[in-house]
N, C-alpha and C positions, 0 to 999 in steps of 0.2 A: 542673855542668861546670867544670872549671878546668884550668890548664896553664901551664907556663913556656916550653916549646920551641915558638916560634912556627912551626916548619917540621916539626914531628913528624907523620908520616902518621896516627898515631892520633888526634891532636887535630883534624886536618882532617876526619877520618872522622866523628868526633863531632859536629863542626859540621854537616856535611850530614844526618846522621842525625836531629839535633836539628830541623833546618829541616823535613824531610820528615814528621816525627812532630808537630810542634807548630804553628807559625805556618801552613805552607802548606795543610794541610787546611781551615783556616777561611778561606782566601782572603788572609791576611796576607803581608807580605813582610819582608825583612831587610837590614841593612847590615852589612858587615864593615869594620871599621876597622883598618888595619894600621899598622905603625910606619914605613914608608917605601914609596916607590914599587917598589923591587925586590920587597918583600914583596907587594905587589899583584899583580906579574906571577906570582910563585910560587904564590900562593893561587889565582889564575885557572887556572894550568896544573893544579894539583891538583884544583880542583873541576870542570875540564872533563872530566878523566878519570873521576872518580867519578860524575858525571851521566851519561856514556855508559854506564858500567857498569850504572846503574839503567835504562837505556833512555830517558834524558831528554836534551833538547837542551842542549849546552852554552851556548847563547845566554841561558839562564835567569840566568847569572852575567855581570855586565858590570863592566869597570874604568872609573873615571872619575878621572883624574889630570891635573895640569899636565904640559905638554911642556917637555923640557930641551933645551938647543941641541946638546949632544953625547951624546945617549941612544944606548945600544946597541939593536940590532934588536928585542930582547925588550921594550923599553919604546916604541920608536917605532911599534909596532903599535897602541898606544893613544893616539897623537896625533890625536885627533878634532878637526875644526873645530866651530865654535860650534853650527851647525845639528844635527850628528850627537850632539853632547853633549846638547843640548836635547831631542832625539828619545829618547835612551836614558832620560833623567830622566823625561820623559813617560810612556813605556811602563812604568816602574817605579810610577809614581803610579796607573796605571789599575787598576781593579778587574777581576776575571774577566769580569763582564758587559760592562763597557765595552771591555775587549780583544777580546772575541767580536764586539761590534758594530762596532768598529774594522775588524776582518778582513772581516766581511761586506760592509761598504761598499766595501773596497779590492778584494776578489777574488771576492766571492760566497760560495757554500756549499762550495766545494771545500776541506776542512780541510787537504789536503796542501799547499795553497799559503799557508796562514796563516803569518803571521810569528809566531815563538815570543814569549811574554811576557818581560819583564824582572823576576825575583823577588829577585835578590840583587845589591846593589850593593858593589862593592869600591873603597874608598877609602883615602887616608891624610891628606890635608889638606883636600881639597875637600868640600862638602856637610856639614861639621861644625857650622856655624853658619848660621842663616838659612835652613834648608832645611825646607820644610813639606811633609811627606809623611805624613798620619796613618795611611795603610795600612801603614807600617812598624810592625811589632809588636815586632821583636827586633833588638837591636844586639850583634854579636859584637865586642867590645872586645879588641884585640891592640895597643893602643897607650896609653902612660902619659898619658892626658888629666889635666888638672888644672883648678881653679877655673872661670871662666866657661865654657870649653870644655866640661868634664865636665858642668857643670850644665846647659847647653844641650842637650847630648847626651842626658842623662837626660829632660829636660823633653819633647824632640822625641818620644823613643821612647814617653813616656807620654801623648802627646797622644791624647784620645779620638777615636773614629771611629764615631759611631752607626749609620751605614749598615751596618757589619758588627758592630754590637753590641761594639765594643772599648772597654773602659774603662781600661786600663792597659798598659803595654808590659813588656819584659823585657830586661835587659842581662846578657849571658854574659860574665863577666870572666876572661879568659885570664891576665892579668898581675897579679891580686890587688889591683887599684887600690882596691877597696872594703874591702880588709882594714884599710887605715888611712885610713879616709874622712875624719877631721877634717883630716888634712894635705892630702888631695887636694883637697877642698872647704874652702877657708879662708873659711867663711861662719858665720853665726849657726847654732846648733844646730837650731832649729826649721826653717830652710831646708834643712838636710841631710836631716832626718827626713821632710819633705814630699817630697823628691826620690827618695828610694830606699825600696824595699820589701824587706824581709827575706823571701826566698822560704820559709826554714824556719818562720818566724812565720805566713806565709800558708797553709801546710799545716796549722798547729795550728788555723786557724779552720774547717776543713772540718767536723769533728764539731760544733763550735758552731752553725754555719749551718745544718747539716742538722737538728740537735736543735731550733732555732727553728722550723724549716719542719714538723717533726713534731709540734710542740706541740699544735695543734688536734685530732690525731687520738689522743691519749693514751688507752690502753686499747683501742684497735681492733688486732687482730692482723693483719698484713699477709698477705693471700691473694689469689690470682687468681680471686676469685668475685665474683658480683653483689652478695651480701650485704655484703661488704666495701666495694664501691664505693658501695653505697646509703648504708651508715653513715658512710663518710668525707664523701660529699656533703652529708649532713644537718648535719654539723659546720660546713660552709661555708655553710650557706643564709643565715645572718645577713649583710647587706650588708658591715657592718664587718669581721666575721672573714674573709670572702671576699677583701676587698680587701687586708687586711693579709697573708693567705696568698699572694696573687699578688705583692705587692711583696717578701716575703721569698724566694719562689721565685726571682725574677728575681736577687736578691742570690746565692743559693746557685748558680745556674746560671752567673752570671759568674765565680764563684770556680772552679767546676768546669772551665770552659773555659779559664781561666787555667792551671790546673795540669795538665790532662789531656794526654797519657795517662800521667802519673805513677803508678807502682806503689802509691803511697801511697794512692790513690783506690779500689783495688781492694776493701777491707774495706767500703767504703760504697756500692759500686755497687748492691746490692739495694734499699737504702732509696731511693736516689736515683733509680732507674727507676721505683719505685712513686709517688714523689712527682711525677715527670714525667707519669705517667698520671693522677694525682689532679688536676693543674694543667690538663691538657687536657680532662678529664671536667667539672671545674668551669666551665671556660670554655665548654664546650658547654651544660650544663644551666643554670647559674645566671647566665652572662653571655649565654646565647642565641646564641652565636658559633659558626660552623661551623670550629671548630679541629680540628687534627690535628697529628701529631708534626713534620710539616714546619714548623711555626712555632718550633720549638725550634732551638738554636744547632748549629752544625755538629758538634762533637764529641759533644754530647749526642745528635744524631740517630743518629751512628755506634753509640752505646752502645745506643740504643733498637733500632736494627736487629739487634743481636746477641741482644737480650732483649726479644722482642715480645709476651710473654705479657700483661703488665699493660695496655699500649697497646692491644691488640686489643679488650678489654673497655671501655676508655675511649672509643675512637673509635665504639663502638656506641651510645654515649648519643645519643638522637634530639634534634632541635631542631625542635619544632612551634610553629607561630603560633596563637594563640588565635582562632579563627574558628568559623563554624557547623559544621564537620566536625571540629573538635579533639577532642571527646569521642570520637568513632568511632575516630580514630588513637590516642588514648591507650589505649583498650581492647585494642589489639593488643599492648601491653607484656605481658611474661611473668607478672608477679606483682603483687599489689595493692600491695606495698611499692614496686616500680617505678613503678606508676601514681600512687601517692600523691606520690612524690618529684617526678615530672615535673609534676604539677598544681601543687605547692607552689612549684617554681621558677618556672615560667611566670607564675604569679599574682603571685609576689613581685616579678618583673621589671616587671610592668605596673602593680600597684597601689602598690607601696611605693617602688619606685625611679623609676616614671614621674612624669609631671607632671600628671596629671588633676585634676579640680576636686573639690569637697566630697563628691560621691557616691563618686567613686574612693577617697577616703580613708576614707570609711565602709566600703567593701568591704575595704580594706586592714586596718582595725581587725578586721573579722570574720575575716580570714585569720590575723592575729596570734594571735587567741583560739582558733582551730581547731588551731594547730600548737603550742600551749604545752606540751602533754603531753610530758615527758621521755622516759619509757621507754614504748615502745609494744608491746602485745601484739598478736596477730592480730586480736582483736576490735576494739581501739582503732584499729588501722590501717584496717580496713573502715568504721569509723565515721568516721574522718577522710576517707576517700576519698569518702564520699558527701557530707560538707559541702563538699569542694572542688569536687565536681562541680556542687552547687548554686550555688557561688560562679561557676563559669565560666558557667552558664547565665544568672545575673543580670548578669554582665559583658557578655555577648553582647547581651542584652536592652538594657542601657545604651548599647552602641555603636550600636544600631539606633533609639534613641529620637530623636536630632535629624532623621534622615531621616523618621521617622513623623511628627514635629511640623512638618515642613517648615523646619527651621532650617538655615541655610547658614554662619553665622559661629560660631566657638568662643566659649565663655562660658556 
């Protein structure tokens, strides 16, 4: 998004459309930096009209400016005292959950009485330096900032916010400040490179990151079938491979969230939704975690809700605890391959990733030997299944041994 006419209705419309599509669905907020106080007033007027047209409260956008002695009425309405200004800033910094909590404490559960949140701050000179609001993901820049002011604005917008999985920010440059960045930022080149992300280059990383995520599944055809799921999860059974996949998926998801809903992502949505389902299925089976698509980031969840096929299969992956009834529950799974995969994952978690003693390690070695076969026929799967069942029986017997011997201390 770019532009030079600060008062163009089209530009302001683009601004609100961008805000409603990008930062707002993920719970993030934005700051609009204008060239002067009059521009703040004009932007507020335009945003009020467009917010109402969308059925949204105009209180979402608030102006924070300094008061002038001879200001006209259109600026005097923003002459807030210090407590009022601090209240606006505090409401801007609050997350959606905190905002809801504040309102419930103040007026109870009657949503009609709740005070609207502040989502867009409109400024020209105030809050450009020393303003700490990690929830701000986007800055709409309609003011020719330079040097330290520009660098601090960039750094503040890029401030991470782990609570909402924010790793970077975005500056929408209406005045082409970044076109000649070496003049706008009169610093060492390395400082400039660290401060600014080229959005087009970021897009170029999408196929690269998805390719890295797909690497463990080379040769597996993407299908919404249990066979596809079992084959993919087997590739992630090795703890190191599984950990690497989880880390790479997190990087890919962060990139997707930063760019979504850019049309550029459309080509990759099929692979990405499948990868999301593999991540959840892996978390359930190999990590023994009660994972669901709810733990994915906001825009990814929205994509999954539109394409539920892969996720439905992933969220059916059971999480069983090895105990006396474990083998009975496993027997209820639909195929020998399903049962073998569940047994292998559960035993792997307890015997290889766990912190048991010598006997546990011996059982872990038996497990590794049992699953060494690369390509499995139906016959070899059934054989593996029986070996894994024997391992579960021996593990349950091992767990009961201290009680049988009357031992109360580990060791």
